C-alpha positions as CSV (number, residue, x, y, z in Angstrom):
1,M,44.0,-133.4,175.7
2,M,47.2,-134.6,174.2
3,R,50.6,-133.5,176.0
4,Q,53.3,-132.1,174.4
5,Y,55.6,-135.0,174.9
6,E,52.8,-137.3,173.5
7,L,52.8,-135.6,170.2
8,L,56.4,-135.8,169.9
9,E,56.4,-139.6,170.8
10,R,54.1,-140.1,168.0
11,V,56.1,-138.4,165.4
12,N,59.4,-139.8,166.5
13,R,57.8,-143.4,166.1
14,Y,58.3,-143.1,162.3
15,N,60.7,-140.2,162.2
16,P,63.5,-140.4,164.8
17,A,65.1,-137.4,163.4
18,A,62.1,-135.1,163.7
19,D,62.6,-131.5,164.5
20,E,61.6,-131.2,168.0
21,A,62.3,-127.7,168.5
22,L,60.1,-126.5,165.6
23,L,57.3,-128.7,166.8
24,N,57.6,-127.6,170.5
25,K,57.6,-124.1,169.4
26,A,54.5,-124.4,167.2
27,Y,52.6,-126.4,170.0
28,V,53.6,-123.4,172.7
29,Y,52.9,-120.7,170.1
30,A,49.5,-122.0,169.1
31,M,48.3,-123.0,172.8
32,H,49.1,-119.2,173.7
33,K,47.3,-117.7,170.8
34,H,44.3,-119.7,171.2
35,G,44.3,-119.1,175.0
36,T,41.1,-119.4,176.9
37,Q,39.1,-120.2,173.5
38,V,36.5,-123.0,173.8
39,R,34.9,-125.2,171.3
40,A,31.2,-126.0,171.0
41,S,31.9,-129.0,173.1
42,G,33.2,-127.0,176.1
43,D,36.7,-128.2,175.4
44,P,39.8,-125.8,175.1
45,Y,39.9,-124.8,171.6
46,F,43.6,-125.7,171.2
47,S,42.3,-129.5,171.6
48,H,41.3,-129.2,168.0
49,P,44.5,-128.5,166.1
50,L,46.2,-131.0,168.2
51,E,43.8,-133.7,167.4
52,V,44.2,-132.4,163.8
53,A,48.2,-133.0,164.2
54,A,47.4,-136.2,165.8
55,I,45.6,-137.7,162.5
56,L,48.3,-136.3,160.4
57,T,50.8,-138.4,162.3
58,D,49.1,-141.4,161.5
59,L,49.7,-140.6,157.7
60,R,53.4,-140.4,158.8
61,L,53.8,-136.8,157.4
62,D,56.8,-134.4,157.8
63,D,57.5,-132.0,160.6
64,A,56.5,-128.9,158.7
65,T,53.0,-130.4,158.0
66,I,52.5,-131.5,161.6
67,A,53.4,-127.7,162.8
68,V,51.1,-126.3,160.2
69,A,48.3,-128.7,161.8
70,L,49.1,-127.1,165.1
71,L,48.8,-123.4,163.7
72,H,46.2,-123.7,161.0
73,D,43.5,-121.8,162.7
74,T,45.9,-119.0,164.3
75,I,45.4,-116.6,161.7
76,E,41.6,-117.1,161.0
77,D,40.7,-117.2,164.7
78,T,43.4,-115.2,166.7
79,D,45.2,-112.0,166.5
80,A,48.4,-113.9,164.9
81,T,49.3,-112.4,161.3
82,R,51.1,-114.0,158.3
83,A,53.9,-111.8,159.0
84,E,54.5,-113.0,162.5
85,I,54.3,-116.9,161.5
86,D,56.8,-116.1,158.7
87,E,59.2,-114.6,161.1
88,M,58.8,-117.3,163.8
89,F,58.6,-120.3,161.7
90,G,59.7,-119.2,158.2
91,P,57.8,-118.5,154.9
92,E,57.2,-122.0,153.8
93,I,55.0,-122.7,157.0
94,G,53.5,-119.3,156.9
95,K,52.3,-120.1,153.3
96,L,50.6,-123.2,154.4
97,V,48.9,-121.7,157.1
98,E,47.7,-118.8,155.0
99,G,46.2,-121.2,152.6
100,L,44.2,-122.8,155.2
101,T,42.6,-119.4,156.1
102,K,39.1,-118.6,155.1
103,I,38.4,-115.2,153.4
104,K,36.6,-113.5,155.9
105,R,35.7,-110.3,154.2
106,L,34.0,-110.8,151.2
107,D,31.6,-108.7,149.5
108,L,29.4,-111.3,148.0
109,V,25.7,-111.7,147.6
110,S,25.1,-115.1,148.9
111,T,26.6,-117.6,151.4
112,R,27.1,-120.1,148.4
113,A,29.3,-117.5,146.7
114,K,31.2,-117.1,149.7
115,Q,31.7,-120.8,149.9
116,A,32.6,-121.1,146.5
117,E,35.4,-118.2,146.6
118,N,36.8,-119.9,149.8
119,F,36.9,-123.1,148.0
120,R,38.5,-121.6,145.0
121,K,41.2,-120.0,147.3
122,L,41.8,-123.4,149.0
123,L,42.2,-125.3,145.9
124,L,44.6,-122.6,144.6
125,A,46.7,-123.0,147.8
126,I,46.6,-127.1,147.4
127,A,47.7,-126.9,143.9
128,D,51.0,-124.9,145.1
129,D,51.5,-127.4,148.0
130,V,49.5,-130.4,148.3
131,R,50.0,-130.5,152.2
132,V,47.4,-127.8,152.5
133,L,45.1,-130.7,151.4
134,L,46.1,-133.1,153.8
135,V,45.8,-130.6,156.7
136,K,42.4,-129.5,155.5
137,L,41.0,-133.0,155.3
138,A,42.3,-134.0,158.8
139,D,40.8,-130.6,160.1
140,R,37.4,-131.6,158.5
141,L,37.6,-135.1,159.7
142,H,38.1,-134.0,163.3
143,N,35.4,-131.2,162.9
144,M,32.8,-134.1,161.7
145,R,34.0,-136.6,164.7
146,T,32.7,-134.0,167.2
147,I,29.8,-132.6,165.0
148,R,27.2,-133.5,167.5
149,Y,28.2,-130.5,169.7
150,V,27.4,-128.1,166.6
151,P,24.0,-126.5,166.5
152,P,21.5,-128.4,164.2
153,H,20.9,-125.7,161.6
154,K,25.1,-125.6,161.1
155,R,25.3,-129.3,161.4
156,I,23.5,-130.1,158.2
157,A,25.2,-127.4,156.2
158,V,28.8,-128.8,157.4
159,A,27.8,-132.3,156.7
160,E,26.3,-131.5,153.3
161,E,29.6,-129.7,152.3
162,T,31.4,-132.6,153.7
163,M,29.4,-135.3,151.6
164,E,29.4,-133.0,148.3
165,I,33.0,-131.9,148.5
166,Y,35.6,-133.1,151.1
167,G,34.6,-136.8,151.0
168,P,34.7,-136.9,147.2
169,L,37.9,-134.9,147.3
170,A,39.6,-137.4,149.6
171,G,38.4,-140.0,147.3
172,R,40.1,-138.3,144.3
173,M,43.2,-138.0,146.1
174,G,43.1,-141.7,146.9
175,M,42.7,-141.5,150.6
176,Q,39.8,-144.2,150.9
177,E,39.8,-144.5,154.8
178,V,39.5,-140.8,155.3
179,R,36.7,-140.5,152.5
180,E,34.9,-143.5,154.0
181,E,34.9,-142.0,157.5
182,L,34.0,-138.6,156.2
183,E,31.1,-139.8,154.3
184,E,30.1,-142.1,157.3
185,L,30.0,-139.4,159.6
186,A,28.1,-137.0,157.3
187,F,25.8,-139.8,156.5
188,R,24.5,-140.3,160.0
189,V,23.7,-136.5,160.3
190,L,22.0,-136.1,156.9
191,N,20.0,-139.3,157.0
192,P,19.9,-140.5,160.7
193,E,17.0,-142.8,160.1
194,A,18.5,-144.8,157.3
195,Y,21.7,-145.0,159.2
196,E,19.9,-146.5,162.3
197,A,18.1,-148.9,160.1
198,I,21.4,-150.1,158.0
199,T,23.3,-150.4,161.4
200,A,20.6,-152.6,163.1
201,R,20.5,-154.9,160.0
202,L,24.3,-155.4,160.0
203,E,24.3,-156.2,163.6
204,N,21.5,-158.7,163.1
205,M,23.6,-160.2,160.1
206,R,26.8,-160.2,162.2
207,T,25.0,-162.4,164.9
208,R,23.7,-164.8,162.3
209,N,26.9,-165.2,160.5
210,A,29.4,-164.7,163.4
211,S,32.2,-167.0,162.0
212,L,31.9,-166.4,158.2
213,I,34.5,-163.6,157.9
214,Q,37.1,-165.8,160.0
215,D,36.3,-169.0,158.1
216,I,36.9,-167.4,154.6
217,E,40.0,-165.7,155.9
218,S,41.5,-168.9,157.4
219,D,40.5,-171.0,154.1
220,L,41.8,-168.5,151.7
221,T,44.9,-168.4,153.9
222,T,45.4,-171.9,153.7
223,R,44.6,-172.6,150.0
224,L,47.4,-169.8,149.1
225,A,49.9,-171.2,151.4
226,E,49.3,-174.7,149.7
227,N,50.4,-173.1,146.6
228,G,53.3,-171.5,147.7
229,M,52.2,-168.1,148.3
230,Q,52.5,-165.8,151.7
231,A,49.5,-163.6,151.8
232,R,47.8,-161.2,154.4
233,V,43.9,-161.9,154.1
234,S,41.5,-159.6,155.9
235,G,37.7,-159.4,155.8
236,R,35.1,-156.8,156.9
237,E,31.7,-155.7,156.5
238,K,30.7,-152.8,154.0
239,R,30.0,-149.7,155.8
240,P,26.4,-148.4,156.1
241,Y,26.7,-145.5,153.9
242,S,28.5,-147.7,151.0
243,I,25.3,-150.1,151.6
244,F,22.9,-147.2,151.4
245,R,24.5,-145.7,148.1
246,K,24.5,-149.3,146.7
247,M,20.6,-149.5,147.5
248,Q,20.1,-146.3,146.1
249,R,22.0,-146.8,142.9
250,K,20.4,-150.1,142.1
251,S,17.2,-149.7,143.7
252,V,17.3,-152.7,145.7
253,S,16.4,-153.5,149.2
254,F,19.0,-154.5,151.9
255,E,17.8,-158.2,151.7
256,Q,18.6,-158.1,147.9
257,L,22.2,-157.3,148.5
258,S,24.3,-160.3,148.3
259,D,27.9,-158.8,148.4
260,L,27.8,-157.3,152.0
261,Y,31.5,-158.9,152.8
262,G,34.7,-157.6,151.4
263,F,38.1,-159.3,151.6
264,R,41.6,-158.0,150.8
265,V,44.7,-160.2,149.9
266,V,47.9,-158.4,150.3
267,V,51.0,-160.0,148.6
268,D,54.3,-159.0,147.6
269,T,54.5,-158.9,143.9
270,I,52.3,-157.9,140.9
271,D,53.0,-161.6,139.8
272,D,51.5,-162.9,143.0
273,C,48.5,-160.8,142.6
274,Y,47.8,-162.8,139.3
275,R,48.5,-166.3,140.8
276,V,46.0,-165.2,143.7
277,L,43.3,-164.6,141.1
278,G,43.8,-168.0,139.7
279,V,43.7,-169.8,142.8
280,I,40.4,-168.2,143.9
281,H,38.6,-168.5,140.5
282,T,39.6,-172.3,140.6
283,T,38.4,-172.7,144.1
284,W,34.9,-170.7,144.2
285,P,32.6,-169.9,141.2
286,T,32.9,-166.5,139.9
287,V,30.2,-163.9,139.5
288,P,29.8,-162.9,135.9
289,G,30.5,-159.3,134.9
290,R,31.8,-158.5,138.6
291,F,35.7,-158.5,137.5
292,K,37.9,-155.5,137.1
293,D,41.6,-155.3,136.6
294,Y,42.8,-151.8,138.1
295,I,46.5,-152.9,138.1
296,S,46.6,-153.2,134.2
297,T,44.5,-149.9,134.0
298,P,44.7,-147.8,137.2
299,K,42.2,-145.5,138.3
300,Q,42.7,-141.5,138.0
301,N,43.6,-141.3,141.9
302,D,46.5,-144.0,141.4
303,Y,44.5,-146.8,142.8
304,R,45.7,-150.4,141.6
305,S,44.0,-153.7,142.5
306,I,42.2,-156.7,140.9
307,H,38.6,-156.8,141.9
308,T,36.4,-159.9,141.6
309,T,33.4,-161.5,143.3
310,V,32.9,-165.1,144.0
311,V,30.3,-167.4,145.6
312,G,32.0,-168.5,148.7
313,P,31.3,-170.6,151.5
314,S,27.4,-170.8,152.5
315,R,26.5,-169.8,149.0
316,Q,27.3,-166.2,150.2
317,R,28.8,-163.8,147.8
318,V,32.0,-162.0,148.5
319,E,34.1,-159.3,147.0
320,L,37.7,-159.7,147.1
321,Q,40.5,-157.1,146.4
322,I,43.9,-158.4,145.3
323,R,46.9,-156.0,145.6
324,T,50.7,-155.7,146.6
325,R,51.8,-153.9,149.8
326,G,52.8,-150.8,147.8
327,M,49.2,-150.8,146.3
328,H,47.6,-151.1,149.6
329,R,49.7,-148.4,151.1
330,V,48.5,-146.1,148.1
331,A,44.8,-147.5,148.5
332,E,44.7,-146.7,152.3
333,Y,46.7,-143.3,152.3
334,G,46.3,-142.0,148.7
335,I,48.5,-139.0,147.8
336,A,49.9,-139.2,151.4
337,A,51.7,-142.6,150.4
338,H,53.9,-140.5,148.4
339,A,55.7,-139.1,151.2
340,L,59.3,-140.5,151.0
341,Y,61.9,-140.9,153.6
342,T,65.0,-139.5,152.3
343,D,68.7,-139.6,153.9
344,R,70.1,-136.1,154.5
345,E,73.8,-135.3,155.3
346,G,74.8,-136.1,159.1
347,G,72.9,-139.3,159.1
348,G,69.6,-137.8,159.9
349,R,66.3,-138.8,158.3
350,N,63.4,-136.6,157.4
351,I,60.4,-136.9,155.1
352,A,60.7,-135.1,151.9
353,R,57.8,-133.0,150.4
354,L,55.2,-135.0,148.9
355,T,55.8,-135.7,145.3
356,A,53.5,-134.1,142.6
357,D,54.1,-136.9,140.1
358,S,51.0,-138.9,141.1
359,R,47.9,-139.2,138.6
360,A,45.7,-137.8,141.6
361,Y,47.7,-134.6,141.8
362,E,47.7,-134.5,137.8
363,W,44.0,-134.4,138.1
364,L,44.1,-131.5,140.4
365,R,46.4,-129.5,138.3
366,H,43.8,-129.9,135.6
367,T,40.9,-128.7,137.8
368,I,43.1,-125.5,138.6
369,D,43.5,-125.2,134.9
370,L,39.5,-124.9,134.8
371,L,39.9,-122.3,137.4
372,S,42.0,-120.3,135.4
373,E,39.7,-119.9,132.3
374,G,38.0,-117.2,134.2
375,D,34.7,-118.9,135.3
376,N,33.1,-117.3,138.2
377,P,33.7,-118.9,141.6
378,E,30.0,-120.3,141.7
379,E,30.5,-122.1,138.4
380,F,33.8,-123.4,139.4
381,L,32.5,-125.0,142.5
382,E,29.8,-126.6,140.3
383,N,32.2,-128.0,137.8
384,T,34.5,-129.3,140.8
385,K,31.8,-131.1,142.3
386,L,31.1,-132.8,138.9
387,E,34.6,-133.8,138.5
388,L,34.7,-135.5,142.0
389,F,32.7,-138.3,141.8
390,H,34.7,-140.6,140.4
391,D,32.9,-143.7,139.3
392,Q,34.5,-144.2,136.0
393,V,34.3,-145.9,132.6
394,F,37.3,-146.5,130.5
395,C,37.0,-145.7,126.6
396,F,39.7,-145.5,123.9
397,T,40.3,-143.2,120.8
398,P,41.1,-145.1,117.6
399,K,44.8,-144.7,118.3
400,G,44.3,-146.5,121.5
401,R,44.9,-143.6,123.9
402,L,42.9,-144.3,127.3
403,I,40.4,-141.8,128.2
404,A,38.8,-142.1,131.9
405,L,35.2,-140.5,132.2
406,P,32.7,-140.4,135.0
407,R,30.1,-143.0,134.4
408,G,27.1,-141.6,132.5
409,A,29.5,-139.6,130.4
410,T,28.6,-139.1,126.7
411,A,30.7,-138.7,123.7
412,I,30.4,-134.7,124.2
413,D,32.5,-135.5,127.5
414,F,34.8,-137.7,125.5
415,A,35.7,-135.1,122.8
416,Y,36.5,-132.5,125.5
417,A,38.4,-134.9,127.5
418,V,40.6,-135.5,124.5
419,H,41.1,-131.8,124.0
420,T,39.0,-128.6,124.3
421,D,39.2,-127.9,120.3
422,V,37.9,-131.2,119.7
423,G,34.9,-130.7,121.7
424,N,34.3,-127.2,120.3
425,T,34.6,-128.8,116.6
426,C,32.6,-131.9,117.4
427,V,29.6,-132.5,115.1
428,G,29.1,-136.3,115.4
429,C,30.7,-139.5,116.5
430,K,31.3,-143.3,115.8
431,V,31.2,-145.6,118.9
432,N,32.9,-148.9,118.2
433,G,32.7,-148.1,114.3
434,R,29.0,-147.3,114.2
435,I,27.5,-143.7,113.7
436,M,25.8,-142.8,116.9
437,P,24.0,-139.8,118.3
438,I,26.5,-137.2,120.0
439,M,24.5,-137.8,123.5
440,T,25.2,-141.6,123.6
441,E,26.1,-142.8,127.0
442,L,29.5,-144.5,126.9
443,K,30.4,-148.0,128.4
444,N,33.6,-149.6,129.4
445,G,35.8,-150.5,126.6
446,D,34.0,-148.5,124.0
447,E,36.3,-147.0,121.1
448,V,35.0,-143.8,120.2
449,E,36.0,-141.5,117.0
450,I,34.8,-138.0,117.1
451,I,33.8,-136.3,113.9
452,R,34.6,-132.8,113.4
453,S,34.0,-129.8,111.5
454,K,35.8,-126.2,111.6
455,A,32.5,-124.5,111.0
456,Q,31.1,-125.9,114.0
457,T,30.6,-124.1,117.3
458,P,29.1,-126.0,120.3
459,P,25.4,-125.3,120.9
460,A,24.4,-124.0,124.2
461,A,22.1,-126.9,124.8
462,W,25.1,-129.1,125.0
463,E,25.8,-127.9,128.4
464,A,22.7,-129.7,129.9
465,L,23.8,-132.8,128.2
466,A,27.3,-132.9,129.5
467,V,28.4,-134.8,132.6
468,T,31.8,-133.7,133.3
469,G,32.8,-130.2,134.5
470,K,35.4,-129.6,131.8
471,A,33.0,-130.1,129.2
472,R,30.3,-127.9,130.6
473,A,32.9,-125.1,131.3
474,A,34.3,-125.2,127.8
475,I,30.6,-125.2,126.4
476,R,29.6,-122.2,128.5
477,R,33.0,-120.5,127.5
478,A,32.4,-121.0,123.8
479,T,28.8,-120.1,124.0
480,R,29.9,-116.9,125.7
481,E,32.4,-116.2,123.1
482,A,30.0,-116.7,120.3
483,V,27.7,-114.2,121.9
484,R,30.6,-111.8,122.4
485,Q,31.4,-111.9,118.7
486,Q,27.6,-111.5,117.6
487,Y,27.5,-108.4,119.7
488,S,30.9,-107.2,118.3
489,G,29.8,-107.6,114.7
490,L,26.5,-105.5,115.6
491,G,28.6,-103.0,117.1
492,R,30.9,-102.6,114.5
493,H,28.1,-101.8,112.2
494,I,26.7,-99.2,114.4
495,V,30.0,-97.6,114.8
496,E,30.7,-97.4,111.1
497,R,27.6,-95.9,110.1
498,A,28.1,-93.3,113.0
499,F,31.6,-92.3,111.6
500,Q,30.1,-92.4,107.9
501,R,27.4,-90.0,108.9
502,S,29.7,-87.7,110.5
503,G,32.1,-87.8,107.6
504,K,34.8,-88.9,109.8
505,P,37.3,-91.7,108.7
506,L,37.5,-94.8,111.0
507,G,40.6,-97.3,111.0
508,T,41.7,-99.9,113.5
509,E,44.2,-97.8,115.3
510,D,41.5,-95.0,115.9
511,L,39.4,-97.8,117.8
512,E,42.6,-98.8,119.7
513,H,43.1,-95.3,120.8
514,A,39.4,-95.1,122.0
515,V,39.5,-98.1,124.0
516,S,41.4,-96.9,127.2
517,R,39.3,-93.6,127.1
518,L,36.2,-95.6,127.2
519,G,37.5,-97.8,130.0
520,Q,37.4,-101.1,127.8
521,P,40.0,-104.0,127.7
522,G,40.2,-104.1,123.9
523,V,38.7,-103.2,120.7
524,E,36.5,-106.2,120.6
525,D,35.2,-105.6,124.0
526,L,34.4,-102.0,123.0
527,L,32.4,-102.9,119.9
528,S,30.5,-105.5,122.0
529,A,29.6,-102.9,124.5
530,V,28.1,-100.9,121.6
531,G,26.4,-103.8,120.4
532,R,24.7,-104.7,123.7
533,G,23.6,-101.0,124.0
534,E,26.0,-100.5,127.0
535,L,27.9,-97.6,125.0
536,S,26.7,-95.3,122.2
537,S,28.2,-95.0,118.7
538,N,28.7,-91.2,119.7
539,D,30.8,-92.1,122.9
540,V,33.1,-93.7,120.4
541,L,33.0,-91.0,118.1
542,R,33.9,-88.4,120.9
543,A,36.8,-90.6,122.2
544,V,38.2,-90.7,118.6
545,Y,37.4,-86.9,117.7
546,P,36.9,-85.2,121.1
547,I,37.5,-81.6,119.5
548,D,35.6,-82.0,116.5
549,V,32.6,-83.5,118.1
550,A,32.7,-80.9,120.6
551,E,32.7,-78.2,118.1
552,T,29.7,-79.9,116.3
553,E,27.9,-80.0,119.5
554,A,28.3,-76.4,120.2
555,R,26.5,-75.4,117.2
556,P,22.9,-74.6,117.1
557,A,20.8,-77.7,116.7
558,K,19.0,-78.2,113.5
559,K,15.6,-79.8,113.3
560,A,16.3,-83.6,112.1
561,P,14.9,-84.0,108.6
562,V,11.7,-86.3,108.2
563,R,13.2,-89.5,106.6
564,K,11.8,-90.3,103.5
565,P,11.2,-94.1,102.9
566,K,14.4,-95.9,101.6
567,P,14.1,-97.2,98.1
568,A,13.5,-101.1,97.6
569,A,16.2,-103.4,98.0
570,S,16.0,-104.3,94.3
571,E,17.0,-100.6,93.4
572,Q,20.0,-100.4,95.7
573,G,23.8,-101.6,95.1
574,G,25.6,-103.8,97.8
575,S,22.4,-104.6,100.0
576,L,22.5,-106.9,102.8
577,P,20.6,-110.5,102.5
578,I,18.0,-111.3,105.3
579,R,19.7,-114.6,105.7
580,G,23.4,-114.2,106.6
581,I,23.6,-110.6,107.2
582,E,27.7,-110.2,107.7
583,G,28.9,-110.9,111.2
584,D,26.2,-113.5,111.6
585,L,24.1,-110.9,113.2
586,P,20.8,-112.2,114.7
587,V,17.7,-111.2,112.4
588,R,14.2,-110.9,113.3
589,F,10.8,-109.6,111.8
590,S,9.1,-106.8,113.5
591,P,6.5,-108.6,116.0
592,D,4.1,-105.9,115.2
593,V,3.5,-106.2,111.6
594,G,6.0,-108.6,110.0
595,A,7.2,-108.7,106.5
596,V,6.7,-110.7,103.5
597,P,8.5,-111.1,100.2
598,G,7.3,-108.4,97.8
599,D,7.1,-105.8,100.6
600,R,9.9,-103.2,100.1
601,I,11.9,-103.8,103.5
602,V,14.6,-102.0,105.6
603,G,16.7,-103.3,108.4
604,I,17.1,-101.3,111.9
605,L,20.2,-102.3,114.2
606,M,18.9,-102.9,117.5
607,P,21.7,-102.7,120.2
608,G,21.6,-106.0,122.0
609,E,19.1,-107.6,119.8
610,G,20.5,-107.6,116.1
611,V,18.7,-106.6,113.1
612,T,14.9,-106.2,113.0
613,I,13.1,-106.3,109.4
614,Y,10.3,-103.9,109.0
615,P,8.2,-103.2,105.6
616,I,9.1,-99.8,104.3
617,Q,5.4,-98.4,104.8
618,S,5.4,-99.5,108.7
619,P,4.5,-96.4,111.0
620,A,7.1,-97.7,113.4
621,L,9.9,-96.5,111.3
622,K,9.1,-93.0,112.3
623,E,11.0,-93.5,115.6
624,F,14.3,-94.2,113.8
625,D,13.9,-90.9,111.4
626,D,16.9,-89.1,113.2
627,Q,19.1,-92.2,113.7
628,S,20.1,-93.0,110.1
629,E,23.2,-94.9,111.0
630,R,21.0,-97.7,112.2
631,W,19.3,-98.1,109.0
632,I,20.6,-101.1,106.8
633,D,19.7,-101.7,103.1
634,V,18.3,-105.5,103.0
635,R,16.8,-107.7,100.3
636,W,14.9,-110.8,100.2
637,D,17.0,-114.1,99.5
638,I,14.4,-116.6,98.8
639,D,14.7,-120.2,97.5
640,E,12.0,-120.4,95.1
641,S,11.9,-124.2,94.7
642,D,11.0,-124.3,98.7
643,P,9.5,-120.9,99.6
644,P,9.2,-120.5,103.4
645,R,6.5,-118.6,105.1
646,F,6.6,-115.3,106.7
647,P,4.6,-113.7,109.5
648,T,1.7,-110.9,108.8
649,Q,-1.3,-109.7,110.1
650,I,-4.9,-109.1,108.8
651,S,-8.0,-107.7,110.4
652,V,-11.4,-108.8,109.5
653,A,-14.7,-107.6,110.5
654,A,-17.4,-110.3,109.9
655,I,-21.2,-110.7,110.5
656,N,-22.0,-112.1,113.9
657,E,-23.9,-115.4,112.9
658,P,-23.3,-119.0,113.5
659,G,-20.4,-120.6,111.3
660,S,-18.8,-117.4,110.4
661,L,-15.5,-118.1,112.0
662,A,-15.5,-121.6,110.5
663,Q,-16.0,-119.9,107.0
664,I,-13.0,-117.6,107.6
665,T,-10.6,-120.2,108.7
666,Q,-11.6,-122.7,105.9
667,A,-11.1,-120.0,103.3
668,I,-7.6,-119.3,104.8
669,S,-6.8,-123.1,104.8
670,E,-8.0,-123.6,101.1
671,A,-5.6,-120.8,100.1
672,D,-2.8,-122.6,101.8
673,G,-2.4,-119.9,104.7
674,N,-1.4,-120.8,107.9
675,I,-3.2,-119.5,111.2
676,D,-1.0,-118.6,114.1
677,N,-3.4,-116.9,116.3
678,I,-6.9,-115.3,116.5
679,K,-7.6,-112.3,118.6
680,M,-11.1,-111.0,118.9
681,L,-11.0,-107.1,119.2
682,A,-14.8,-106.1,119.5
683,R,-18.1,-108.3,119.4
684,G,-21.3,-106.4,118.8
685,N,-25.0,-107.4,118.0
686,D,-24.2,-107.5,114.1
687,F,-20.6,-107.8,113.6
688,H,-17.4,-108.8,115.5
689,E,-13.9,-107.7,114.7
690,M,-10.8,-109.8,114.8
691,I,-7.0,-109.9,114.4
692,I,-5.4,-112.8,112.6
693,D,-1.7,-113.6,112.7
694,L,-0.7,-115.4,109.6
695,E,2.0,-117.2,107.8
696,V,2.1,-116.6,104.2
697,H,4.8,-117.2,101.1
698,D,4.8,-113.8,99.9
699,L,2.8,-110.7,99.1
700,K,0.7,-112.3,96.2
701,H,-0.1,-115.0,98.4
702,L,-1.4,-112.4,101.0
703,T,-3.4,-110.7,98.5
704,R,-5.0,-113.9,97.3
705,I,-6.0,-114.8,100.9
706,I,-7.3,-111.3,101.4
707,Q,-9.5,-111.4,98.3
708,G,-10.8,-114.8,99.0
709,L,-12.1,-113.7,102.4
710,R,-13.6,-110.5,101.0
711,A,-15.7,-112.8,98.5
712,L,-17.3,-114.5,101.5
713,P,-21.0,-113.3,102.3
714,V,-20.2,-112.9,106.1
715,I,-17.2,-110.7,105.6
716,S,-17.9,-107.0,105.7
717,E,-14.1,-105.7,105.5
718,A,-10.7,-107.6,105.4
719,Q,-7.3,-105.8,105.0
720,R,-3.7,-106.1,106.1
721,V,-2.7,-104.3,109.3
722,N,-0.5,-101.3,108.5
723,G,-0.4,-102.5,104.9
């Protein structure tokens, strides 16, 4: 276990003005609090926060972050409290330690929900101070380095979480070295057979090509020096997980991979980067389609380099990355590279707080914006996972704005990346000037123009087509809002009719007064609750007129009158059309009897369902006799030039002889009827009875079909069900 003085030495190497008193106090406090606790390996528990602190010294972080690393498990695993840490180390360190503390007492139904809520809490803390992320990644890295001591069932869960969340999160923050090690350790746990196989192949390849890396390094360094450029050239094999991922993505075997070696060329200036590129491309043949310039177009995690692949010595493909020293520091340490030395008064030097002006941190703030929209923790975790995987394509708006999207993204994702309102009103797209399907997968360099309509709302099916978390979350919110408005419209109808029946006036102020009494956030929420059937219209009436309603209810109840059939829609004024009932309420026909044009019809408000259309003669209407506020006068609204079909049922009794069913279906077909279903009710020696579900244009069409059936010699009886 690292000694106290050894930790101070590590910090003093890059920060001679370190606050040794703070670090000593944190060391002693954490060691005392963890006391005799031990890890699964049998080592003292305090060895873990010490190793986390050591990892952060490699990133050259400030004294407060090193102290937080020493203290990060004290609130969670000991009797230490936030108040005590605030008192001893100050509120800044206390806040950071609390941000790293998992939520223990959660009343959640699943482990996944608990994981999601803890992750939400962590990201909120990271958004407030990015040093929380750096400590968390170092914590996870040390836990993965010692994961062999964890029980197997827990080992798998930790490795999966590392692979799905923390590895990609490190990558999105530009911390490539940390990401690669996290993924490598997780891969070793999750797929040990593949790890061992690839490692063995790499060892064989290393034996065969023992001097290849050294030869290329030497050759390239010499050629650059001949052209007046000083450069540091280093080469290495690709890591096993990187190789495995490429084999999976391209569906190739290990032997088919041709670029297993990677080289980095680090120079002083951007101008030198492009001069190096010229030397490389005039020395070795390039591989077409394998050139990327991330200097002119940086990745979202601030990564900048030139990538190219050439056919080097021994006809071996090699990848090269060309960058400046500053770019290399960002590529290795990511957001941690933004730690800046600043001179303080008195000649001391300290590391300032990490700056939040990086593109990677901007992405993190964007992710927190998604969280603030009100999605539940599990949806947030799902959306964040989608955002983490950062293989990207770069597309442009017609005005030249660059939009970075995950590989596989569609025009839907592009629209939401521009702005949520653009996505919600998207009806089509043009890709490179051509009208294309909205689900078109975008490629690097595509220019995308979104076609919009104010009347559009995103279909719920888009959620399955979207790739980005932002698009999915926005579509889900828009769908919820559309459903909410639909229920709100239905609830308004029900409430207005209840007030009309009682003879009481209803205004917006009355509903606002009822909101608090009924425990609803707002008027629209109240109406939605009525539309969903969670509140009754009488509850609203009582909330607005509590005394009057109480007096009415105290009177002797009268027998509800039997409701007479309402007159046909054509005899009523101000009737609602079936299509486009105000408020865009959902409309459906009674599943039992249906209705066809020519029938006198009535609409019944169904809480949570919309409006159901019944023929006026339907026996099912008896159950609504005492609920007059739910009855709506409706009319047919038929385009006679293109009449649609409507559902209905007929019952048929036919002679039981071969070919009788064929005659029935032929007669219906010749009369232009459409059979949906045939259900046999009874079958005897002489007759069989059946119910036939039909689709017809109108009542005249139905009558013609029934008359045609009755004319058949095999038919004993044919009539409309409930007609």
